[in-house]
CHARMM internal coordinates of N, CA and C (Angstrom, degrees):
IC EDIT
DIST 1 N 1 CA 1.4374
DIST 1 CA 1 C 1.5309
ANGL 1 N 1 CA 1 C 112.77
DIST 1 C 2 N 1.2968
ANGL 1 CA 1 C 2 N 119.29
DIHE 1 N 1 CA 1 C 2 N -39.27
DIST 2 N 2 CA 1.4693
ANGL 1 C 2 N 2 CA 119.47
DIHE 1 CA 1 C 2 N 2 CA 178.74
DIST 2 CA 2 C 1.5283
ANGL 2 N 2 CA 2 C 112.12
DIHE 1 C 2 N 2 CA 2 C -61.28
DIST 2 C 3 N 1.3445
ANGL 2 CA 2 C 3 N 116.56
DIHE 2 N 2 CA 2 C 3 N -33.15
DIST 3 N 3 CA 1.4644
ANGL 2 C 3 N 3 CA 119.60
DIHE 2 CA 2 C 3 N 3 CA 178.72
DIST 3 CA 3 C 1.5326
ANGL 3 N 3 CA 3 C 110.50
DIHE 2 C 3 N 3 CA 3 C -65.29
DIST 3 C 4 N 1.3226
ANGL 3 CA 3 C 4 N 115.44
DIHE 3 N 3 CA 3 C 4 N -41.32
DIST 4 N 4 CA 1.4581
ANGL 3 C 4 N 4 CA 119.82
DIHE 3 CA 3 C 4 N 4 CA 179.27
DIST 4 CA 4 C 1.5240
ANGL 4 N 4 CA 4 C 110.80
DIHE 3 C 4 N 4 CA 4 C -64.05
DIST 4 C 5 N 1.3166
ANGL 4 CA 4 C 5 N 116.81
DIHE 4 N 4 CA 4 C 5 N -43.37
DIST 5 N 5 CA 1.4629
ANGL 4 C 5 N 5 CA 120.68
DIHE 4 CA 4 C 5 N 5 CA 178.58
DIST 5 CA 5 C 1.5251
ANGL 5 N 5 CA 5 C 110.36
DIHE 4 C 5 N 5 CA 5 C -60.41
DIST 5 C 6 N 1.3176
ANGL 5 CA 5 C 6 N 117.01
DIHE 5 N 5 CA 5 C 6 N -40.78
DIST 6 N 6 CA 1.4676
ANGL 5 C 6 N 6 CA 120.43
DIHE 5 CA 5 C 6 N 6 CA 179.36
DIST 6 CA 6 C 1.5294
ANGL 6 N 6 CA 6 C 110.73
DIHE 5 C 6 N 6 CA 6 C -63.61
DIST 6 C 7 N 1.3424
ANGL 6 CA 6 C 7 N 116.99
DIHE 6 N 6 CA 6 C 7 N -40.11
DIST 7 N 7 CA 1.4634
ANGL 6 C 7 N 7 CA 120.57
DIHE 6 CA 6 C 7 N 7 CA 178.77
DIST 7 CA 7 C 1.5285
ANGL 7 N 7 CA 7 C 110.92
DIHE 6 C 7 N 7 CA 7 C -65.87
DIST 7 C 8 N 1.3259
ANGL 7 CA 7 C 8 N 115.86
DIHE 7 N 7 CA 7 C 8 N -41.99
DIST 8 N 8 CA 1.4663
ANGL 7 C 8 N 8 CA 119.87
DIHE 7 CA 7 C 8 N 8 CA 179.73
DIST 8 CA 8 C 1.5231
ANGL 8 N 8 CA 8 C 110.43
DIHE 7 C 8 N 8 CA 8 C -64.64
DIST 8 C 9 N 1.3159
ANGL 8 CA 8 C 9 N 116.15
DIHE 8 N 8 CA 8 C 9 N -45.43
DIST 9 N 9 CA 1.4664
ANGL 8 C 9 N 9 CA 120.15
DIHE 8 CA 8 C 9 N 9 CA 178.95
DIST 9 CA 9 C 1.5273
ANGL 9 N 9 CA 9 C 111.21
DIHE 8 C 9 N 9 CA 9 C -60.43
DIST 9 C 10 N 1.3324
ANGL 9 CA 9 C 10 N 116.47
DIHE 9 N 9 CA 9 C 10 N -41.49
DIST 10 N 10 CA 1.4633
ANGL 9 C 10 N 10 CA 120.55
DIHE 9 CA 9 C 10 N 10 CA 179.50
DIST 10 CA 10 C 1.5288
ANGL 10 N 10 CA 10 C 110.54
DIHE 9 C 10 N 10 CA 10 C -65.15
DIST 10 C 11 N 1.3295
ANGL 10 CA 10 C 11 N 116.45
DIHE 10 N 10 CA 10 C 11 N -39.06
DIST 11 N 11 CA 1.4629
ANGL 10 C 11 N 11 CA 119.82
DIHE 10 CA 10 C 11 N 11 CA 179.59
DIST 11 CA 11 C 1.5243
ANGL 11 N 11 CA 11 C 111.01
DIHE 10 C 11 N 11 CA 11 C -67.35
DIST 11 C 12 N 1.3274
ANGL 11 CA 11 C 12 N 117.03
DIHE 11 N 11 CA 11 C 12 N -40.38
DIST 12 N 12 CA 1.4645
ANGL 11 C 12 N 12 CA 119.97
DIHE 11 CA 11 C 12 N 12 CA 178.80
DIST 12 CA 12 C 1.5254
ANGL 12 N 12 CA 12 C 111.73
DIHE 11 C 12 N 12 CA 12 C -66.28
DIST 12 C 13 N 1.3030
ANGL 12 CA 12 C 13 N 116.86
DIHE 12 N 12 CA 12 C 13 N -27.91
DIST 13 N 13 CA 1.4640
ANGL 12 C 13 N 13 CA 119.65
DIHE 12 CA 12 C 13 N 13 CA 178.02
DIST 13 CA 13 C 1.5266
ANGL 13 N 13 CA 13 C 111.92
DIHE 12 C 13 N 13 CA 13 C -66.89
DIST 13 C 14 N 1.3349
ANGL 13 CA 13 C 14 N 117.00
DIHE 13 N 13 CA 13 C 14 N -23.87
DIST 14 N 14 CA 1.4649
ANGL 13 C 14 N 14 CA 120.40
DIHE 13 CA 13 C 14 N 14 CA -179.89
DIST 14 CA 14 C 1.5254
ANGL 14 N 14 CA 14 C 112.30
DIHE 13 C 14 N 14 CA 14 C -85.68
DIST 14 C 15 N 1.3262
ANGL 14 CA 14 C 15 N 116.69
DIHE 14 N 14 CA 14 C 15 N -12.24
DIST 15 N 15 CA 1.4590
ANGL 14 C 15 N 15 CA 120.61
DIHE 14 CA 14 C 15 N 15 CA -178.59
DIST 15 CA 15 C 1.5237
ANGL 15 N 15 CA 15 C 109.42
DIHE 14 C 15 N 15 CA 15 C -80.97
DIST 15 C 16 N 1.3235
ANGL 15 CA 15 C 16 N 114.55
DIHE 15 N 15 CA 15 C 16 N 129.23
DIST 16 N 16 CA 1.4648
ANGL 15 C 16 N 16 CA 120.41
DIHE 15 CA 15 C 16 N 16 CA 178.08
DIST 16 CA 16 C 1.5308
ANGL 16 N 16 CA 16 C 108.53
DIHE 15 C 16 N 16 CA 16 C -117.37
DIST 16 C 17 N 1.2922
ANGL 16 CA 16 C 17 N 116.75
DIHE 16 N 16 CA 16 C 17 N 173.27
DIST 17 N 17 CA 1.4607
ANGL 16 C 17 N 17 CA 121.83
DIHE 16 CA 16 C 17 N 17 CA -177.73
DIST 17 CA 17 C 1.5290
ANGL 17 N 17 CA 17 C 111.91
DIHE 16 C 17 N 17 CA 17 C -56.40
DIST 17 C 18 N 1.3275
ANGL 17 CA 17 C 18 N 116.92
DIHE 17 N 17 CA 17 C 18 N -40.97
DIST 18 N 18 CA 1.4626
ANGL 17 C 18 N 18 CA 120.07
DIHE 17 CA 17 C 18 N 18 CA 179.84
DIST 18 CA 18 C 1.5240
ANGL 18 N 18 CA 18 C 112.05
DIHE 17 C 18 N 18 CA 18 C -60.53
DIST 18 C 19 N 1.3171
ANGL 18 CA 18 C 19 N 116.93
DIHE 18 N 18 CA 18 C 19 N -32.95
DIST 19 N 19 CA 1.4629
ANGL 18 C 19 N 19 CA 120.73
DIHE 18 CA 18 C 19 N 19 CA 178.28
DIST 19 CA 19 C 1.5191
ANGL 19 N 19 CA 19 C 109.81
DIHE 18 C 19 N 19 CA 19 C -60.30
DIST 19 C 20 N 1.3233
ANGL 19 CA 19 C 20 N 116.54
DIHE 19 N 19 CA 19 C 20 N -47.58
DIST 20 N 20 CA 1.4643
ANGL 19 C 20 N 20 CA 121.07
DIHE 19 CA 19 C 20 N 20 CA -179.06
DIST 20 CA 20 C 1.5243
ANGL 20 N 20 CA 20 C 111.02
DIHE 19 C 20 N 20 CA 20 C -67.43
DIST 20 C 21 N 1.3096
ANGL 20 CA 20 C 21 N 117.25
DIHE 20 N 20 CA 20 C 21 N -40.59
DIST 21 N 21 CA 1.4660
ANGL 20 C 21 N 21 CA 121.18
DIHE 20 CA 20 C 21 N 21 CA -179.78
DIST 21 CA 21 C 1.5256
ANGL 21 N 21 CA 21 C 110.29
DIHE 20 C 21 N 21 CA 21 C -63.82
DIST 21 C 22 N 1.3271
ANGL 21 CA 21 C 22 N 116.84
DIHE 21 N 21 CA 21 C 22 N -45.79
DIST 22 N 22 CA 1.4637
ANGL 21 C 22 N 22 CA 120.49
DIHE 21 CA 21 C 22 N 22 CA 178.97
DIST 22 CA 22 C 1.5259
ANGL 22 N 22 CA 22 C 111.35
DIHE 21 C 22 N 22 CA 22 C -63.03
DIST 22 C 23 N 1.3149
ANGL 22 CA 22 C 23 N 116.57
DIHE 22 N 22 CA 22 C 23 N -41.62
DIST 23 N 23 CA 1.4609
ANGL 22 C 23 N 23 CA 120.24
DIHE 22 CA 22 C 23 N 23 CA 178.90
DIST 23 CA 23 C 1.5265
ANGL 23 N 23 CA 23 C 110.57
DIHE 22 C 23 N 23 CA 23 C -63.60
DIST 23 C 24 N 1.3168
ANGL 23 CA 23 C 24 N 116.24
DIHE 23 N 23 CA 23 C 24 N -42.79
DIST 24 N 24 CA 1.4617
ANGL 23 C 24 N 24 CA 120.99
DIHE 23 CA 23 C 24 N 24 CA 179.69
DIST 24 CA 24 C 1.5270
ANGL 24 N 24 CA 24 C 111.05
DIHE 23 C 24 N 24 CA 24 C -62.85
DIST 24 C 25 N 1.3166
ANGL 24 CA 24 C 25 N 117.46
DIHE 24 N 24 CA 24 C 25 N -45.48
DIST 25 N 25 CA 1.4627
ANGL 24 C 25 N 25 CA 121.22
DIHE 24 CA 24 C 25 N 25 CA 179.22
DIST 25 CA 25 C 1.5216
ANGL 25 N 25 CA 25 C 111.03
DIHE 24 C 25 N 25 CA 25 C -63.17
DIST 25 C 26 N 1.3111
ANGL 25 CA 25 C 26 N 116.64
DIHE 25 N 25 CA 25 C 26 N -38.91
DIST 26 N 26 CA 1.4623
ANGL 25 C 26 N 26 CA 121.48
DIHE 25 CA 25 C 26 N 26 CA 178.88
DIST 26 CA 26 C 1.5313
ANGL 26 N 26 CA 26 C 110.19
DIHE 25 C 26 N 26 CA 26 C -62.83
DIST 26 C 27 N 1.3091
ANGL 26 CA 26 C 27 N 116.01
DIHE 26 N 26 CA 26 C 27 N -45.03
DIST 27 N 27 CA 1.4647
ANGL 26 C 27 N 27 CA 120.76
DIHE 26 CA 26 C 27 N 27 CA 179.87
DIST 27 CA 27 C 1.5243
ANGL 27 N 27 CA 27 C 110.47
DIHE 26 C 27 N 27 CA 27 C -66.15
DIST 27 C 28 N 1.3154
ANGL 27 CA 27 C 28 N 117.34
DIHE 27 N 27 CA 27 C 28 N -39.99
DIST 28 N 28 CA 1.4633
ANGL 27 C 28 N 28 CA 120.99
DIHE 27 CA 27 C 28 N 28 CA -179.56
DIST 28 CA 28 C 1.5242
ANGL 28 N 28 CA 28 C 111.90
DIHE 27 C 28 N 28 CA 28 C -61.18
DIST 28 C 29 N 1.3234
ANGL 28 CA 28 C 29 N 117.34
DIHE 28 N 28 CA 28 C 29 N -35.95
DIST 29 N 29 CA 1.4621
ANGL 28 C 29 N 29 CA 120.45
DIHE 28 CA 28 C 29 N 29 CA 177.33
DIST 29 CA 29 C 1.5237
ANGL 29 N 29 CA 29 C 110.38
DIHE 28 C 29 N 29 CA 29 C -60.03
DIST 29 C 30 N 1.3278
ANGL 29 CA 29 C 30 N 116.64
DIHE 29 N 29 CA 29 C 30 N -44.62
DIST 30 N 30 CA 1.4555
ANGL 29 C 30 N 30 CA 120.46
DIHE 29 CA 29 C 30 N 30 CA 179.75
DIST 30 CA 30 C 1.5258
ANGL 30 N 30 CA 30 C 111.49
DIHE 29 C 30 N 30 CA 30 C -69.67
DIST 30 C 31 N 1.3150
ANGL 30 CA 30 C 31 N 116.84
DIHE 30 N 30 CA 30 C 31 N -36.70
DIST 31 N 31 CA 1.4645
ANGL 30 C 31 N 31 CA 119.97
DIHE 30 CA 30 C 31 N 31 CA 177.73
DIST 31 CA 31 C 1.5221
ANGL 31 N 31 CA 31 C 110.79
DIHE 30 C 31 N 31 CA 31 C -62.77
DIST 31 C 32 N 1.3254
ANGL 31 CA 31 C 32 N 117.08
DIHE 31 N 31 CA 31 C 32 N -41.49
DIST 32 N 32 CA 1.4603
ANGL 31 C 32 N 32 CA 120.78
DIHE 31 CA 31 C 32 N 32 CA 179.00
DIST 32 CA 32 C 1.5225
ANGL 32 N 32 CA 32 C 110.81
DIHE 31 C 32 N 32 CA 32 C -64.36
DIST 32 C 33 N 1.3319
ANGL 32 CA 32 C 33 N 117.41
DIHE 32 N 32 CA 32 C 33 N -42.85
DIST 33 N 33 CA 1.4617
ANGL 32 C 33 N 33 CA 120.95
DIHE 32 CA 32 C 33 N 33 CA 177.50
DIST 33 CA 33 C 1.5214
ANGL 33 N 33 CA 33 C 110.39
DIHE 32 C 33 N 33 CA 33 C -62.89
DIST 33 C 34 N 1.3282
ANGL 33 CA 33 C 34 N 116.49
DIHE 33 N 33 CA 33 C 34 N -42.35
DIST 34 N 34 CA 1.4589
ANGL 33 C 34 N 34 CA 121.20
DIHE 33 CA 33 C 34 N 34 CA 179.29
DIST 34 CA 34 C 1.5291
ANGL 34 N 34 CA 34 C 110.67
DIHE 33 C 34 N 34 CA 34 C -61.73
DIST 34 C 35 N 1.3243
ANGL 34 CA 34 C 35 N 116.95
DIHE 34 N 34 CA 34 C 35 N -45.57
DIST 35 N 35 CA 1.4624
ANGL 34 C 35 N 35 CA 120.64
DIHE 34 CA 34 C 35 N 35 CA -178.57
DIST 35 CA 35 C 1.5309
ANGL 35 N 35 CA 35 C 111.04
DIHE 34 C 35 N 35 CA 35 C -64.63
DIST 35 C 36 N 1.3327
ANGL 35 CA 35 C 36 N 117.20
DIHE 35 N 35 CA 35 C 36 N -37.51
DIST 36 N 36 CA 1.4618
ANGL 35 C 36 N 36 CA 120.00
DIHE 35 CA 35 C 36 N 36 CA 177.00
DIST 36 CA 36 C 1.5218
ANGL 36 N 36 CA 36 C 110.27
DIHE 35 C 36 N 36 CA 36 C -63.65
DIST 36 C 37 N 1.3234
ANGL 36 CA 36 C 37 N 116.80
DIHE 36 N 36 CA 36 C 37 N -43.21
DIST 37 N 37 CA 1.4607
ANGL 36 C 37 N 37 CA 120.65
DIHE 36 CA 36 C 37 N 37 CA 178.61
DIST 37 CA 37 C 1.5247
ANGL 37 N 37 CA 37 C 110.94
DIHE 36 C 37 N 37 CA 37 C -66.40
DIST 37 C 38 N 1.3224
ANGL 37 CA 37 C 38 N 116.54
DIHE 37 N 37 CA 37 C 38 N -41.02
DIST 38 N 38 CA 1.4643
ANGL 37 C 38 N 38 CA 120.56
DIHE 37 CA 37 C 38 N 38 CA 179.82
DIST 38 CA 38 C 1.5216
ANGL 38 N 38 CA 38 C 110.39
DIHE 37 C 38 N 38 CA 38 C -63.29
DIST 38 C 39 N 1.3249
ANGL 38 CA 38 C 39 N 117.48
DIHE 38 N 38 CA 38 C 39 N -41.36
DIST 39 N 39 CA 1.4605
ANGL 38 C 39 N 39 CA 120.80
DIHE 38 CA 38 C 39 N 39 CA 177.92
DIST 39 CA 39 C 1.5241
ANGL 39 N 39 CA 39 C 110.84
DIHE 38 C 39 N 39 CA 39 C -63.57
DIST 39 C 40 N 1.3253
ANGL 39 CA 39 C 40 N 117.39
DIHE 39 N 39 CA 39 C 40 N -42.15
DIST 40 N 40 CA 1.4594
ANGL 39 C 40 N 40 CA 121.25
DIHE 39 CA 39 C 40 N 40 CA 179.88
DIST 40 CA 40 C 1.5229
ANGL 40 N 40 CA 40 C 110.67
DIHE 39 C 40 N 40 CA 40 C -64.98
DIST 40 C 41 N 1.3174
ANGL 40 CA 40 C 41 N 117.39
DIHE 40 N 40 CA 40 C 41 N -42.02
DIST 41 N 41 CA 1.4632
ANGL 40 C 41 N 41 CA 121.20
DIHE 40 CA 40 C 41 N 41 CA 179.31
DIST 41 CA 41 C 1.5182
ANGL 41 N 41 CA 41 C 110.75
DIHE 40 C 41 N 41 CA 41 C -67.91
DIST 41 C 42 N 1.3078
ANGL 41 CA 41 C 42 N 116.75
DIHE 41 N 41 CA 41 C 42 N -38.02
DIST 42 N 42 CA 1.4557
ANGL 41 C 42 N 42 CA 121.27
DIHE 41 CA 41 C 42 N 42 CA 179.66
DIST 42 CA 42 C 1.5262
ANGL 42 N 42 CA 42 C 109.98
DIHE 41 C 42 N 42 CA 42 C -63.70
DIST 42 C 43 N 1.3256
ANGL 42 CA 42 C 43 N 116.87
DIHE 42 N 42 CA 42 C 43 N -42.52
DIST 43 N 43 CA 1.4570
ANGL 42 C 43 N 43 CA 120.41
DIHE 42 CA 42 C 43 N 43 CA 178.34
DIST 43 CA 43 C 1.5223
ANGL 43 N 43 CA 43 C 110.78
DIHE 42 C 43 N 43 CA 43 C -64.83
DIST 43 C 44 N 1.3142
ANGL 43 CA 43 C 44 N 117.79
DIHE 43 N 43 CA 43 C 44 N -40.29
DIST 44 N 44 CA 1.4539
ANGL 43 C 44 N 44 CA 121.25
DIHE 43 CA 43 C 44 N 44 CA 178.11
DIST 44 CA 44 C 1.5231
ANGL 44 N 44 CA 44 C 110.35
DIHE 43 C 44 N 44 CA 44 C -65.12
DIST 44 C 45 N 1.3296
ANGL 44 CA 44 C 45 N 117.18
DIHE 44 N 44 CA 44 C 45 N -40.54
DIST 45 N 45 CA 1.4608
ANGL 44 C 45 N 45 CA 120.78
DIHE 44 CA 44 C 45 N 45 CA 178.81
DIST 45 CA 45 C 1.5226
ANGL 45 N 45 CA 45 C 110.22
DIHE 44 C 45 N 45 CA 45 C -65.19
DIST 45 C 46 N 1.3273
ANGL 45 CA 45 C 46 N 117.85
DIHE 45 N 45 CA 45 C 46 N -39.27
DIST 46 N 46 CA 1.4591
ANGL 45 C 46 N 46 CA 121.18
DIHE 45 CA 45 C 46 N 46 CA 177.53
DIST 46 CA 46 C 1.5209
ANGL 46 N 46 CA 46 C 110.61
DIHE 45 C 46 N 46 CA 46 C -62.68
DIST 46 C 47 N 1.3214
ANGL 46 CA 46 C 47 N 117.08
DIHE 46 N 46 CA 46 C 47 N -39.73
DIST 47 N 47 CA 1.4583
ANGL 46 C 47 N 47 CA 120.76
DIHE 46 CA 46 C 47 N 47 CA 179.82
DIST 47 CA 47 C 1.5198
ANGL 47 N 47 CA 47 C 110.60
DIHE 46 C 47 N 47 CA 47 C -64.25
DIST 47 C 48 N 1.3176
ANGL 47 CA 47 C 48 N 117.98
DIHE 47 N 47 CA 47 C 48 N -40.42
DIST 48 N 48 CA 1.4626
ANGL 47 C 48 N 48 CA 121.84
DIHE 47 CA 47 C 48 N 48 CA 178.10
DIST 48 CA 48 C 1.5175
ANGL 48 N 48 CA 48 C 109.72
DIHE 47 C 48 N 48 CA 48 C -66.14
DIST 48 C 49 N 1.3266
ANGL 48 CA 48 C 49 N 117.77
DIHE 48 N 48 CA 48 C 49 N -42.46
DIST 49 N 49 CA 1.4583
ANGL 48 C 49 N 49 CA 121.20
DIHE 48 CA 48 C 49 N 49 CA 178.23
DIST 49 CA 49 C 1.5209
ANGL 49 N 49 CA 49 C 110.83
DIHE 48 C 49 N 49 CA 49 C -61.40
DIST 49 C 50 N 1.3280
ANGL 49 CA 49 C 50 N 117.75
DIHE 49 N 49 CA 49 C 50 N -38.99
DIST 50 N 50 CA 1.4591
ANGL 49 C 50 N 50 CA 120.90
DIHE 49 CA 49 C 50 N 50 CA 179.52
DIST 50 CA 50 C 1.5213
ANGL 50 N 50 CA 50 C 110.90
DIHE 49 C 50 N 50 CA 50 C -64.20
DIST 50 C 51 N 1.3207
ANGL 50 CA 50 C 51 N 116.95
DIHE 50 N 50 CA 50 C 51 N -40.78
DIST 51 N 51 CA 1.4615
ANGL 50 C 51 N 51 CA 120.78
DIHE 50 CA 50 C 51 N 51 CA -179.96
DIST 51 CA 51 C 1.5194
ANGL 51 N 51 CA 51 C 109.78
DIHE 50 C 51 N 51 CA 51 C -68.98
DIST 51 C 52 N 1.3211
ANGL 51 CA 51 C 52 N 117.69
DIHE 51 N 51 CA 51 C 52 N -45.92
DIST 52 N 52 CA 1.4577
ANGL 51 C 52 N 52 CA 121.89
DIHE 51 CA 51 C 52 N 52 CA -179.01
DIST 52 CA 52 C 1.5224
ANGL 52 N 52 CA 52 C 112.07
DIHE 51 C 52 N 52 CA 52 C -74.18
DIST 52 C 53 N 1.3105
ANGL 52 CA 52 C 53 N 117.07
DIHE 52 N 52 CA 52 C 53 N -23.29
DIST 53 N 53 CA 1.4540
ANGL 52 C 53 N 53 CA 121.19
DIHE 52 CA 52 C 53 N 53 CA -173.42
DIST 53 CA 53 C 1.5089
ANGL 53 N 53 CA 53 C 113.37
DIHE 52 C 53 N 53 CA 53 C -56.00
DIST 53 C 54 N 1.3206
ANGL 53 CA 53 C 54 N 117.80
DIHE 53 N 53 CA 53 C 54 N -44.59
DIST 54 N 54 CA 1.4544
ANGL 53 C 54 N 54 CA 120.36
DIHE 53 CA 53 C 54 N 54 CA -179.59
DIST 54 CA 54 C 1.5084
ANGL 54 N 54 CA 54 C 112.01
DIHE 53 C 54 N 54 CA 54 C -63.41
DIST 54 C 55 N 1.3048
ANGL 54 CA 54 C 55 N 117.14
DIHE 54 N 54 CA 54 C 55 N -42.53
DIST 55 N 55 CA 1.4548
ANGL 54 C 55 N 55 CA 121.33
DIHE 54 CA 54 C 55 N 55 CA 179.09
DIST 55 CA 55 C 1.5150
ANGL 55 N 55 CA 55 C 110.09
DIHE 54 C 55 N 55 CA 55 C -67.19
DIST 55 C 56 N 1.3068
ANGL 55 CA 55 C 56 N 116.68
DIHE 55 N 55 CA 55 C 56 N -44.29
DIST 56 N 56 CA 1.4517
ANGL 55 C 56 N 56 CA 121.12
DIHE 55 CA 55 C 56 N 56 CA -178.06
DIST 56 CA 56 C 1.5305
ANGL 56 N 56 CA 56 C 110.40
DIHE 55 C 56 N 56 CA 56 C -63.60
DIST 56 C 57 N 1.3396
ANGL 56 CA 56 C 57 N 117.32
DIHE 56 N 56 CA 56 C 57 N -41.14
DIST 57 N 57 CA 1.4570
ANGL 56 C 57 N 57 CA 120.35
DIHE 56 CA 56 C 57 N 57 CA 179.85
DIST 57 CA 57 C 1.5191
ANGL 57 N 57 CA 57 C 110.67
DIHE 56 C 57 N 57 CA 57 C -62.95
DIST 57 C 58 N 1.3212
ANGL 57 CA 57 C 58 N 117.02
DIHE 57 N 57 CA 57 C 58 N -40.85
DIST 58 N 58 CA 1.4511
ANGL 57 C 58 N 58 CA 120.28
DIHE 57 CA 57 C 58 N 58 CA -179.82
DIST 58 CA 58 C 1.5228
ANGL 58 N 58 CA 58 C 110.71
DIHE 57 C 58 N 58 CA 58 C -66.41
DIST 58 C 59 N 1.3269
ANGL 58 CA 58 C 59 N 116.89
DIHE 58 N 58 CA 58 C 59 N -39.03
DIST 59 N 59 CA 1.4563
ANGL 58 C 59 N 59 CA 120.25
DIHE 58 CA 58 C 59 N 59 CA 179.77
DIST 59 CA 59 C 1.5139
ANGL 59 N 59 CA 59 C 111.90
DIHE 58 C 59 N 59 CA 59 C -68.98
DIST 59 C 60 N 1.3284
ANGL 59 CA 59 C 60 N 117.46
DIHE 59 N 59 CA 59 C 60 N -32.74
DIST 60 N 60 CA 1.4499
ANGL 59 C 60 N 60 CA 121.09
DIHE 59 CA 59 C 60 N 60 CA -177.09
DIST 60 CA 60 C 1.5234
ANGL 60 N 60 CA 60 C 112.15
DIHE 59 C 60 N 60 CA 60 C -88.22
DIST 60 C 61 N 1.3125
ANGL 60 CA 60 C 61 N 117.34
DIHE 60 N 60 CA 60 C 61 N -7.27
DIST 61 N 61 CA 1.4577
ANGL 60 C 61 N 61 CA 121.31
DIHE 60 CA 60 C 61 N 61 CA -177.65
DIST 61 CA 61 C 1.5177
ANGL 61 N 61 CA 61 C 111.51
DIHE 60 C 61 N 61 CA 61 C -70.97
DIST 61 C 62 N 1.3259
ANGL 61 CA 61 C 62 N 115.95
DIHE 61 N 61 CA 61 C 62 N -169.28
DIST 62 N 62 CA 1.4567
ANGL 61 C 62 N 62 CA 122.32
DIHE 61 CA 61 C 62 N 62 CA -179.79
DIST 62 CA 62 C 1.5166
ANGL 62 N 62 CA 62 C 109.10
DIHE 61 C 62 N 62 CA 62 C -64.27
DIST 62 C 63 N 1.2975
ANGL 62 CA 62 C 63 N 116.85
DIHE 62 N 62 CA 62 C 63 N 118.32
DIST 63 N 63 CA 1.4516
ANGL 62 C 63 N 63 CA 122.08
DIHE 62 CA 62 C 63 N 63 CA -177.71
DIST 63 CA 63 C 1.5230
ANGL 63 N 63 CA 63 C 108.11
DIHE 62 C 63 N 63 CA 63 C -106.56
DIST 63 C 64 N 1.3143
ANGL 63 CA 63 C 64 N 117.37
DIHE 63 N 63 CA 63 C 64 N 94.75
DIST 64 N 64 CA 1.4606
ANGL 63 C 64 N 64 CA 121.16
DIHE 63 CA 63 C 64 N 64 CA -177.96
DIST 64 CA 64 C 1.5128
ANGL 64 N 64 CA 64 C 111.70
DIHE 63 C 64 N 64 CA 64 C -84.16
DIST 64 C 65 N 1.3190
ANGL 64 CA 64 C 65 N 118.21
DIHE 64 N 64 CA 64 C 65 N -8.42
DIST 65 N 65 CA 1.4539
ANGL 64 C 65 N 65 CA 121.34
DIHE 64 CA 64 C 65 N 65 CA -179.25
DIST 65 CA 65 C 1.5186
ANGL 65 N 65 CA 65 C 112.35
DIHE 64 C 65 N 65 CA 65 C -94.32
DIST 65 C 66 N 1.3104
ANGL 65 CA 65 C 66 N 118.90
DIHE 65 N 65 CA 65 C 66 N 15.30
DIST 66 N 66 CA 1.4606
ANGL 65 C 66 N 66 CA 122.38
DIHE 65 CA 65 C 66 N 66 CA -177.08
DIST 66 CA 66 C 1.5154
ANGL 66 N 66 CA 66 C 109.04
DIHE 65 C 66 N 66 CA 66 C -67.97
DIST 66 C 67 N 1.3369
ANGL 66 CA 66 C 67 N 117.04
DIHE 66 N 66 CA 66 C 67 N 127.95
DIST 67 N 67 CA 1.4554
ANGL 66 C 67 N 67 CA 120.60
DIHE 66 CA 66 C 67 N 67 CA -176.81
DIST 67 CA 67 C 1.5214
ANGL 67 N 67 CA 67 C 112.46
DIHE 66 C 67 N 67 CA 67 C -92.67
DIST 67 C 68 N 1.3113
ANGL 67 CA 67 C 68 N 118.14
DIHE 67 N 67 CA 67 C 68 N -2.10
DIST 68 N 68 CA 1.4565
ANGL 67 C 68 N 68 CA 121.40
DIHE 67 CA 67 C 68 N 68 CA 177.66
DIST 68 CA 68 C 1.5074
ANGL 68 N 68 CA 68 C 113.94
DIHE 67 C 68 N 68 CA 68 C 75.01
DIST 68 C 69 N 1.3179
ANGL 68 CA 68 C 69 N 118.57
DIHE 68 N 68 CA 68 C 69 N 16.76
DIST 69 N 69 CA 1.4579
ANGL 68 C 69 N 69 CA 121.14
DIHE 68 CA 68 C 69 N 69 CA -176.65
DIST 69 CA 69 C 1.5193
ANGL 69 N 69 CA 69 C 112.79
DIHE 68 C 69 N 69 CA 69 C -65.71
DIST 69 C 70 N 1.3197
ANGL 69 CA 69 C 70 N 117.49
DIHE 69 N 69 CA 69 C 70 N -19.81
DIST 70 N 70 CA 1.4559
ANGL 69 C 70 N 70 CA 118.89
DIHE 69 CA 69 C 70 N 70 CA 179.54
DIST 70 CA 70 C 1.5238
ANGL 70 N 70 CA 70 C 112.06
DIHE 69 C 70 N 70 CA 70 C -95.59
DIST 70 C 71 N 1.3064
ANGL 70 CA 70 C 71 N 117.70
DIHE 70 N 70 CA 70 C 71 N 5.94
DIST 71 N 71 CA 1.4606
ANGL 70 C 71 N 71 CA 121.92
DIHE 70 CA 70 C 71 N 71 CA 179.42
DIST 71 CA 71 C 1.5167
ANGL 71 N 71 CA 71 C 108.26
DIHE 70 C 71 N 71 CA 71 C -88.71
DIST 71 C 72 N 1.3135
ANGL 71 CA 71 C 72 N 116.76
DIHE 71 N 71 CA 71 C 72 N 136.48
DIST 72 N 72 CA 1.4530
ANGL 71 C 72 N 72 CA 121.72
DIHE 71 CA 71 C 72 N 72 CA 179.59
DIST 72 CA 72 C 1.5229
ANGL 72 N 72 CA 72 C 108.60
DIHE 71 C 72 N 72 CA 72 C -80.74
DIST 72 C 73 N 1.3363
ANGL 72 CA 72 C 73 N 117.71
DIHE 72 N 72 CA 72 C 73 N 112.77
DIST 73 N 73 CA 1.4664
ANGL 72 C 73 N 73 CA 122.72
DIHE 72 CA 72 C 73 N 73 CA -177.20
DIST 73 CA 73 C 1.5172
ANGL 73 N 73 CA 73 C 112.62
DIHE 72 C 73 N 73 CA 73 C -84.46
DIST 73 C 74 N 1.3099
ANGL 73 CA 73 C 74 N 119.10
DIHE 73 N 73 CA 73 C 74 N -1.09
DIST 74 N 74 CA 1.4568
ANGL 73 C 74 N 74 CA 121.84
DIHE 73 CA 73 C 74 N 74 CA -175.37
DIST 74 CA 74 C 1.5158
ANGL 74 N 74 CA 74 C 113.21
DIHE 73 C 74 N 74 CA 74 C -82.04
DIST 74 C 75 N 1.2986
ANGL 74 CA 74 C 75 N 119.49
DIHE 74 N 74 CA 74 C 75 N -1.13
DIST 75 N 75 CA 1.4621
ANGL 74 C 75 N 75 CA 121.57
DIHE 74 CA 74 C 75 N 75 CA -176.10
DIST 75 CA 75 C 1.4874
ANGL 75 N 75 CA 75 C 111.48
DIHE 74 C 75 N 75 CA 75 C -71.82
END
COOR INIT
IC SEED 1 N 1 CA 1 C
IC BUILD
């Protein structure tokens, strides 16, 4: 374990401020792309929900034509 700590400490000594800034900027580029994709997918999902919503509401509404086939008659 002490050898590993020495290697980590030596590696951190080589890291300068520019290293962190470059890494942060690199990550931010991917985060922005991800957020754009997430927004696009969210809008597409909302559109599907809007189309299905009317059908789903009708199916979940008062169903007076239920024949009771899923009711257990053995009680």
